[in-house]
Structure formats: structure tokens, C-alpha cells
N, CA, C and O of each residue as an XYZ file, in Angstrom:
444
protein
N     -25.804     -7.734     55.739
C     -26.990     -7.552     54.992
C     -27.578     -6.071     54.951
O     -27.800     -5.477     56.006
N     -27.802     -5.542     53.824
C     -28.503     -4.488     53.156
C     -30.124     -4.060     54.243
O     -30.564     -4.553     55.281
N     -30.513     -3.144     53.511
C     -31.663     -3.043     53.888
C     -32.215     -3.210     53.058
O     -33.286     -3.736     53.358
N     -32.049     -2.980     51.607
C     -32.362     -3.544     50.317
C     -32.250     -5.587     50.086
O     -32.906     -6.217     49.257
N     -31.474     -6.050     50.855
C     -31.178     -7.388     51.467
C     -32.221     -7.822     51.716
O     -32.895     -8.658     51.115
N     -32.498     -6.981     53.096
C     -33.260     -7.203     53.777
C     -34.714     -7.405     53.350
O     -35.492     -8.261     53.770
N     -34.899     -6.609     52.583
C     -36.135     -6.386     52.180
C     -36.524     -7.506     51.237
O     -37.615     -8.061     51.365
N     -35.652     -7.858     50.282
C     -35.438     -8.640     49.585
C     -35.676    -10.223     50.211
O     -36.301    -10.783     49.310
N     -35.560    -10.800     50.863
C     -35.594    -11.782     51.934
C     -37.298    -11.758     52.677
O     -38.213    -12.574     52.567
N     -37.211    -10.489     53.420
C     -38.792    -10.809     53.407
C     -39.755    -10.650     52.642
O     -40.863    -11.089     52.950
N     -39.509     -9.906     51.342
C     -40.432    -10.291     50.168
C     -40.667    -11.763     49.446
O     -41.639    -12.316     48.930
N     -38.845    -12.226     49.745
C     -39.050    -13.679     48.955
C     -39.897    -14.381     50.064
O     -40.438    -15.406     49.651
N     -40.163    -14.053     51.478
C     -40.457    -15.249     52.437
C     -42.270    -14.846     52.006
O     -43.146    -15.547     51.501
N     -42.268    -13.496     52.452
C     -44.063    -13.446     52.042
C     -44.540    -13.764     50.629
O     -45.764    -13.715     50.500
N     -43.858    -14.069     49.577
C     -44.344    -14.352     48.747
C     -44.681    -15.588     48.119
O     -45.219    -15.947     47.072
N     -44.009    -16.282     49.462
C     -44.538    -17.976     49.303
C     -45.980    -17.762     49.544
O     -46.620    -18.515     48.809
N     -46.759    -17.009     50.305
C     -48.033    -17.345     50.940
C     -49.524    -16.361     50.023
O     -49.709    -15.146     50.099
N     -50.146    -17.100     49.440
C     -51.326    -16.921     48.660
C     -51.424    -14.873     49.430
O     -51.198    -13.767     48.940
N     -51.757    -15.246     50.430
C     -52.103    -13.959     51.086
C     -51.547    -13.089     51.280
O     -52.013    -12.111     51.865
N     -49.961    -13.207     50.692
C     -49.008    -11.693     50.647
C     -49.475    -10.949     51.672
O     -50.270    -11.125     52.594
N     -48.761    -10.044     51.272
C     -48.771     -8.677     52.569
C     -50.062     -8.028     52.981
O     -50.794     -7.518     52.133
N     -50.351     -8.033     54.210
C     -51.289     -7.358     54.590
C     -51.393     -6.272     54.242
O     -50.400     -5.818     53.672
N     -52.840     -5.165     54.435
C     -53.334     -4.155     54.191
C     -51.943     -2.652     55.199
O     -51.548     -2.888     56.340
N     -51.611     -1.658     54.622
C     -51.348     -0.952     54.919
C     -51.751     -0.856     57.085
O     -51.005     -1.183     58.008
N     -53.209     -0.271     57.132
C     -53.866     -0.342     58.360
C     -53.364     -1.613     58.760
O     -52.352     -1.417     59.433
N     -53.572     -2.626     58.668
C     -53.467     -4.518     59.522
C     -51.636     -3.686     59.998
O     -51.392     -3.484     61.187
N     -50.733     -3.369     59.059
C     -49.448     -3.639     59.368
C     -49.193     -2.567     60.244
O     -48.581     -2.886     61.263
N     -49.556     -1.155     60.097
C     -49.624     -0.522     61.280
C     -49.831     -1.061     62.625
O     -48.935     -0.869     63.448
N     -50.655     -1.568     62.894
C     -51.554     -2.176     63.965
C     -50.922     -3.179     64.583
O     -51.019     -3.343     65.799
N     -50.023     -4.153     63.600
C     -49.024     -4.949     63.694
C     -47.873     -4.407     64.421
O     -47.327     -4.912     65.402
N     -47.586     -3.374     63.851
C     -46.348     -2.578     64.548
C     -46.598     -2.009     65.525
O     -45.543     -1.896     66.148
N     -47.907     -1.283     66.388
C     -47.846     -1.055     67.387
C     -47.926     -2.082     68.280
O     -47.488     -1.911     69.417
N     -48.515     -3.338     67.890
C     -48.666     -3.927     68.680
C     -47.239     -4.890     69.191
O     -47.193     -5.654     70.156
N     -46.019     -4.535     68.106
C     -44.737     -5.456     68.647
C     -44.311     -4.219     69.542
O     -44.019     -4.423     70.720
N     -44.268     -2.925     69.003
C     -43.926     -1.684     70.110
C     -44.154     -2.220     71.164
O     -43.247     -2.498     71.949
N     -45.815     -2.555     71.471
C     -45.941     -2.499     72.570
C     -45.211     -3.998     73.464
O     -45.181     -4.261     74.666
N     -44.865     -4.498     72.661
C     -44.452     -6.021     73.669
C     -42.693     -5.614     73.719
O     -41.927     -5.988     74.608
N     -42.374     -4.887     72.700
C     -40.713     -4.263     73.436
C     -40.852     -3.635     74.393
O     -39.990     -3.788     75.258
N     -42.059     -2.595     74.684
C     -42.145     -1.836     75.448
C     -42.052     -2.578     77.180
O     -41.510     -2.097     78.175
N     -42.749     -3.802     77.040
C     -42.663     -4.409     78.068
C     -41.901     -5.358     78.411
O     -41.943     -5.815     79.554
N     -40.789     -5.974     77.156
C     -39.651     -5.903     77.714
C     -38.845     -5.092     77.929
O     -37.833     -5.609     78.402
N     -38.774     -3.978     77.811
C     -37.800     -2.653     77.992
C     -38.308     -2.331     79.616
O     -37.377     -2.123     80.395
N     -39.279     -2.291     80.017
C     -39.701     -2.291     80.832
C     -40.081     -2.787     82.136
O     -40.601     -2.100     83.015
N     -39.669     -4.562     82.253
C     -39.190     -5.474     82.519
C     -37.483     -5.466     83.264
O     -37.118     -5.567     84.435
N     -36.638     -5.281     81.835
C     -35.622     -4.999     82.147
C     -35.038     -4.059     82.561
O     -33.891     -4.161     82.997
N     -35.467     -3.324     82.534
C     -34.760     -1.855     82.839
C     -35.763     -0.762     83.992
O     -35.217     -0.102     84.876
N     -37.247     -0.757     83.754
C     -38.071      0.216     84.761
C     -38.471     -1.083     85.598
O     -38.005     -2.221     85.644
N     -39.616     -0.383     86.294
C     -39.834     -0.121     87.452
C     -40.367     -1.654     87.999
O     -40.427     -2.165     89.117
N     -40.742     -2.143     86.539
C     -41.937     -3.060     86.766
C     -41.203     -4.664     86.146
O     -40.762     -4.987     85.043
N     -41.321     -5.271     87.227
C     -39.958     -6.427     87.015
C     -41.330     -7.520     86.701
O     -42.502     -7.153     86.618
N     -40.829     -8.924     86.559
C     -41.301    -10.113     84.952
C     -42.285    -10.965     86.603
O     -41.987    -11.299     87.749
N     -43.298    -10.968     85.865
C     -43.464    -12.067     87.310
C     -43.051    -13.401     87.220
O     -42.910    -13.860     86.086
N     -42.774    -14.294     88.429
C     -42.138    -15.498     87.715
C     -42.697    -16.873     86.940
O     -42.202    -17.978     86.719
N     -44.565    -15.955     86.504
C     -45.135    -17.010     86.116
C     -44.876    -16.454     84.756
O     -45.238    -17.345     83.988
N     -44.449    -15.473     84.084
C     -44.299    -15.029     82.736
C     -43.073    -15.717     81.921
O     -41.980    -15.744     82.487
N     -43.187    -16.224     80.740
C     -41.850    -16.286     79.573
C     -41.201    -15.315     79.781
O     -41.551    -14.172     80.075
N     -39.649    -16.018     79.538
C     -38.179    -15.149     79.252
C     -38.856    -14.256     77.893
O     -39.685    -14.686     77.090
N     -38.355    -13.175     77.915
C     -38.501    -12.745     76.484
C     -36.923    -12.357     76.074
O     -35.824    -12.820     76.380
N     -37.395    -11.254     75.214
C     -36.002    -10.755     74.540
C     -36.471     -9.868     73.830
O     -37.351     -9.904     72.970
N     -35.679     -8.830     74.328
C     -35.776     -7.069     73.107
C     -34.696     -7.599     72.261
O     -34.533     -6.717     71.417
N     -33.808     -8.621     72.002
C     -33.598     -7.982     71.074
C     -34.692     -9.238     70.058
O     -35.110     -8.703     69.031
N     -35.033    -10.332     70.185
C     -36.062    -10.702     69.190
C     -37.271     -9.604     69.123
O     -37.900     -9.275     68.118
N     -37.410     -9.186     70.285
C     -39.221     -8.108     69.664
C     -38.156     -6.696     68.672
O     -38.620     -6.094     67.703
N     -37.281     -6.550     69.024
C     -36.929     -5.431     67.705
C     -36.571     -6.275     66.427
O     -36.610     -5.594     65.402
N     -36.271     -7.434     66.262
C     -36.007     -8.210     65.274
C     -37.566     -8.266     64.827
O     -37.334     -8.041     63.639
N     -38.613     -8.360     64.860
C     -39.704     -8.234     65.011
C     -40.942     -7.169     64.402
O     -41.950     -7.282     63.706
N     -40.097     -5.914     65.222
C     -40.658     -4.932     64.432
C     -39.391     -4.716     63.636
O     -39.005     -3.558     63.793
N     -38.628     -5.401     62.858
C     -37.996     -5.076     62.070
C     -38.848     -5.364     60.812
O     -39.419     -4.728     59.926
N     -38.647     -6.618     61.174
C     -40.008     -7.288     59.928
C     -40.990     -7.383     59.765
O     -41.316     -8.168     58.874
N     -42.282     -6.506     60.664
C     -43.147     -5.833     60.185
C     -43.044     -4.428     59.621
O     -44.003     -3.955     59.011
N     -41.663     -3.578     59.838
C     -41.624     -2.577     59.384
C     -41.200     -2.670     58.034
O     -41.954     -2.065     57.273
N     -40.382     -3.147     57.572
C     -39.691     -4.266     56.736
C     -41.090     -4.372     56.070
O     -41.435     -3.376     55.434
N     -42.094     -5.598     56.123
C     -43.215     -5.603     55.256
C     -44.112     -4.151     55.206
O     -44.924     -4.039     54.288
N     -43.976     -3.106     56.132
C     -44.827     -2.010     55.267
C     -44.260     -1.531     54.441
O     -44.892     -1.201     53.438
N     -42.606     -1.252     54.523
C     -42.293     -0.679     53.496
C     -42.315     -1.361     51.667
O     -42.337     -0.781     50.581
N     -42.294     -2.853     52.066
C     -42.534     -3.560     50.918
C     -43.152     -3.767     50.015
O     -42.931     -3.993     48.825
N     -44.839     -3.595     51.270
C     -46.208     -2.829     50.676
C     -46.073     -1.563     49.908
O     -46.656     -1.386     48.838
N     -45.545     -0.966     50.289
C     -46.119      0.450     50.050
C     -44.934      1.148     48.754
O     -44.938      2.301     48.323
N     -43.738     -0.303     48.257
C     -42.940     -0.072     47.165
C     -41.927      0.802     47.508
O     -41.496      1.485     46.580
N     -41.104      1.066     49.328
C     -40.774      2.056     49.357
C     -39.082      1.614     49.868
O     -38.804      0.978     50.884
N     -38.400      1.990     49.155
C     -36.685      1.592     49.401
C     -36.130      1.669     50.479
O     -35.337      2.604     50.370
N     -36.042      1.092     51.831
C     -35.504      1.377     52.897
C     -34.294      1.498     52.721
O     -34.656      2.403     51.969
N     -33.294      1.498     52.660
C     -31.917      1.997     51.848
C     -32.328      3.333     51.749
O     -31.676      4.087     52.471
N     -33.144      3.822     51.125
C     -33.339      5.262     50.341
C     -33.622      5.976     51.400
O     -32.898      6.912     51.738
N     -35.063      5.519     52.280
C     -35.121      6.167     53.001
C     -34.295      6.609     54.373
O     -34.267      7.731     54.878
N     -33.682      5.495     54.795
C     -32.663      5.646     55.648
C     -31.846      7.007     55.544
O     -31.858      7.950     56.335
N     -31.026      6.838     54.182
C     -29.592      7.407     53.417
C     -30.458      9.071     53.302
O     -29.951     10.178     53.115
N     -32.042      8.656     53.516
C     -32.574     10.612     53.428
C     -32.472     10.939     54.696
O     -31.791     11.925     54.979
N     -33.101     10.211     55.698
C     -33.102     10.206     57.231
C     -32.141     10.548     58.037
O     -32.454     10.937     59.162
N     -30.509     10.473     57.587
C     -29.283     10.163     57.654
C     -28.802     11.419     57.878
O     -28.177     11.871     58.837
N     -29.331     12.128     56.447
C     -29.184     13.191     55.835
C     -29.716     14.472     56.457
O     -29.307     15.611     56.684
N     -30.609     13.891     56.593
C     -31.889     14.831     57.314
C     -31.151     15.179     59.218
O     -31.228     16.176     59.937
N     -30.647     14.127     59.376
C     -30.232     14.460     61.207
C     -28.757     15.316     61.047
O     -28.539     16.396     61.596
N     -27.787     14.572     60.156
C     -26.398     15.172     59.887
C     -26.737     16.446     59.610
O     -26.146     17.263     60.316
N     -27.436     16.862     58.876
C     -27.687     18.241     58.428
C     -28.436     18.882     59.492
O     -27.641     19.420     60.262
N     -29.686     19.051     59.863
C     -30.435     19.778     60.885
C     -29.941     19.645     62.219
O     -30.289     20.460     63.073
N     -29.183     18.724     62.481
C     -29.014     18.844     63.754
C     -27.594     18.087     64.154
O     -27.167     17.140     64.815
N     -27.108     19.302     63.182
C     -25.021     18.486     63.702
C     -24.684     19.448     64.711
O     -23.591     19.202     65.221
N     -25.270     20.476     65.173
C     -24.989     21.383     65.891
C     -26.114     21.247     67.102
O     -26.197     22.304     67.726
N     -26.910     20.316     67.539
C     -27.604     20.015     68.527
C     -27.356     19.918     69.805
O     -27.941     20.437     70.756
N     -25.988     18.861     69.752
C     -26.191     17.849     70.509
C     -24.075     18.284     70.802
O     -23.165     18.561     70.020
N     -24.153     18.131     72.163
C     -22.110     18.131     72.261
C     -21.794     17.228     71.894
O     -22.338     16.198     72.291
N     -20.685     17.193     70.890
C     -19.262     16.530     70.478
C     -18.756     15.996     71.401
O     -18.775     16.531     72.510
N     -18.225     14.910     71.204
C     -17.473     14.033     72.266
C     -16.054     15.063     71.288
O     -15.806     16.177     71.748
N     -15.709     14.861     70.746
C     -14.896     15.399     69.463
C     -15.306     16.951     69.150
O     -16.118     16.939     68.225
N     -15.133     17.789     69.428
C     -15.251     19.330     69.870
C     -15.160     19.757     67.780
O     -14.504     18.879     67.220
N     -15.443     20.352     67.239
C     -15.315     21.052     65.858
C     -14.583     20.149     64.783
O     -13.619     20.405     64.062
N     -15.442     18.879     64.926
C     -15.462     18.081     64.127
C     -16.890     17.399     63.793
O     -17.685     17.330     64.730
N     -17.347     16.799     62.308
C     -18.684     16.132     62.251
C     -18.521     15.128     62.415
O     -19.471     14.482     62.856
N     -17.425     14.538     62.191
C     -17.978     13.473     62.459
C     -16.065     12.926     63.821
O     -15.134     13.684     64.091
N     -16.214     11.753     64.181
C     -15.198     11.483     65.094
C     -13.865     10.905     64.008
O     -12.781     10.569     64.486
């Protein structure tokens, strides 16, 4: 599924409801909430804070999915094409940071 298809699927889902998309500020708050939930799961899995026996099982993958959904809602609400945004960001990293890290395959820009 492309990012454009993801955006369309989210738009189709949200379009079923009279309320539509939340405001950008509400979506940022929701994104922050989802980030906190992701951080909690990562901390339980890889950090020094194990889960209590009374806490339900969580999923890093599901929390990432929640973040992707809310991020897509924000992009749709602001009429931002995530395919174009992602391509622009990758171009930035591939040029600005091309020599920043130690390559696995020296003297090449890609493996």
C-alpha cells in the first residue's frame, strides 16, 4: 500500500462520520498521546521498567499503527501529500547526511 492509498483509506473511514477530522491542534495532542503509549510499550519491552502483572499486554506494532493513523489524519486535515513529503525528506537525508554515517559498503551511495 502506498502512502497515497493509506491517506485515501483513512479519508474514506473518516468521511463516514459527520464530525470529520479533528482540528490540527487536537490531532497533535492525540499524536502526543499515542507517542506516550508507544514509549511505554518500548520501555516495557526494552527498558528498565517491566510491566506490572496487572497491566494488559500491549503491542509496539499496534502503537506504531495508531501513530500512523493519527499522523495520516493530520496530513489529510492539512491537505499534505505524504508521498511527496516523504520523498522530499528522503532527498534531504540522502544529500545532506550522505556522508554523516559510516557506510557498510564504502565508496557507494547505496548498497
